[in-house]
C-alpha positions as CSV (number, residue, x, y, z in Angstrom):
1,M,27.7,52.0,-33.7
2,E,30.8,50.1,-32.8
3,P,34.0,51.5,-34.4
4,W,35.4,49.5,-37.3
5,R,39.0,48.4,-37.0
6,L,40.8,47.4,-40.2
7,E,44.4,46.9,-41.3
8,Y,45.8,47.6,-44.7
9,T,49.4,46.7,-45.5
10,T,51.1,49.3,-47.7
11,K,54.0,51.7,-47.9
12,C,53.8,54.3,-45.1
13,F,53.8,57.9,-46.3
14,N,56.1,58.8,-43.4
15,C,58.6,56.1,-42.7
16,G,58.5,54.4,-46.2
17,E,58.2,50.9,-44.7
18,I,55.6,48.4,-46.1
19,V,53.7,47.6,-42.9
20,P,50.1,47.4,-41.7
21,Q,48.3,50.7,-41.4
22,I,45.8,50.5,-38.6
23,I,42.4,52.1,-39.5
24,E,39.7,53.0,-37.0
25,I,36.4,54.4,-38.4
26,Y,33.8,56.0,-36.2
27,P,30.5,57.7,-37.3
28,N,32.1,61.2,-37.2
29,Q,35.8,60.7,-37.5
30,A,38.5,58.2,-38.6
31,F,42.2,57.6,-37.9
32,V,45.0,55.8,-39.8
33,E,48.1,55.0,-37.8
34,C,51.3,53.4,-39.1
35,S,52.1,50.2,-37.1
36,N,55.8,51.0,-37.4
37,C,56.5,54.7,-36.9
38,K,53.1,55.6,-35.3
39,A,52.4,58.5,-37.7
40,K,48.7,59.2,-37.5
41,R,46.3,60.9,-40.0
42,Y,42.9,62.2,-38.8
43,Y,39.8,62.5,-40.9
44,I,36.5,64.2,-39.9
45,I,33.1,63.8,-41.3
46,R,32.0,66.4,-43.9
47,R,28.8,65.0,-45.3
48,V,26.4,62.0,-45.4
49,G,23.7,61.1,-47.8
50,I,22.6,58.7,-50.6
51,E,25.1,58.8,-53.5
52,D,25.4,56.7,-56.6
53,E,28.4,54.6,-57.4
54,S,30.0,57.5,-59.4
55,I,31.3,59.1,-56.2
56,I,33.7,56.1,-55.8
57,L,34.5,55.9,-59.6
58,K,35.3,59.7,-59.7
59,E,37.7,59.4,-56.8
60,K,39.4,56.4,-58.3
61,N,39.9,58.2,-61.6
62,K,41.6,61.2,-60.1
63,E,45.4,61.6,-59.9
64,H,46.7,61.2,-56.3
65,K,50.0,62.0,-54.7
66,Y,49.9,58.7,-52.8
67,D,48.4,55.3,-53.7
68,L,44.6,55.1,-53.3
69,W,43.5,52.5,-50.9
70,E,40.5,50.4,-51.8
71,L,38.9,48.3,-49.1
72,E,35.6,46.5,-48.4
73,Y,34.0,45.8,-45.0
74,K,31.0,43.7,-44.5
75,T,28.8,45.0,-41.7
76,I,25.3,46.2,-40.8
77,C,24.6,49.4,-42.7
78,F,24.0,52.4,-40.5
79,N,21.2,53.5,-42.9
80,C,19.4,50.5,-44.3
81,K,20.2,48.1,-41.4
82,K,21.0,45.3,-43.8
83,E,24.3,43.4,-43.7
84,S,26.1,44.5,-46.8
85,I,29.5,45.4,-48.2
86,Q,30.7,48.9,-47.4
87,K,33.1,50.2,-50.1
88,I,35.9,52.2,-48.6
89,I,38.3,54.5,-50.5
90,F,41.2,56.3,-48.8
91,T,43.2,59.1,-50.5
92,E,45.6,61.6,-49.1
93,S,42.8,64.1,-48.6
94,K,39.6,62.0,-48.3
95,L,37.9,58.9,-47.0
96,I,34.6,57.7,-48.6
97,I,32.5,54.9,-47.3
98,R,29.5,53.7,-49.4
99,C,27.0,51.0,-48.7
100,E,26.6,48.7,-51.8
101,E,23.0,47.9,-50.7
102,C,21.4,51.4,-50.3
103,G,24.0,53.9,-51.5
104,F,24.3,55.6,-48.1
105,T,27.6,57.4,-48.2
106,R,29.8,59.1,-45.6
107,V,32.5,61.5,-46.8
108,Y,35.4,62.4,-44.4
109,N,38.0,65.0,-45.2
110,F,41.6,64.9,-44.0
111,H,42.0,67.1,-41.0
112,I,45.4,66.8,-39.3
113,L,48.6,64.8,-39.2
114,E,50.5,63.8,-36.1
115,I,54.1,62.5,-36.5
116,P,55.8,61.4,-33.3
117,E,59.1,62.8,-32.5
118,E,62.0,60.4,-32.5
């Protein structure tokens, strides 16, 4: 599986600038890096399986310290092998990816933060 590379423009949790956040998603880990200050968040896979849509709705309805990011990515699903929309939710502690076609879900947990020295 090729890594997914996405961008999401929002306020950086570290530098406070509204700039693209560079997102790289792999089968077992994911990274988010600020294009301005290079602060980087690492997520690692915690579980996979078939989940209903409530996993996304529950996460959207929780209170979060930072803004929740909601993205979509059209690609071939790792599980059902069909081209479909993958719903992606980022929070300060979690990343959830769910196939709209078959419900295959990957849940990543926040692992570590790297803030470059100035």
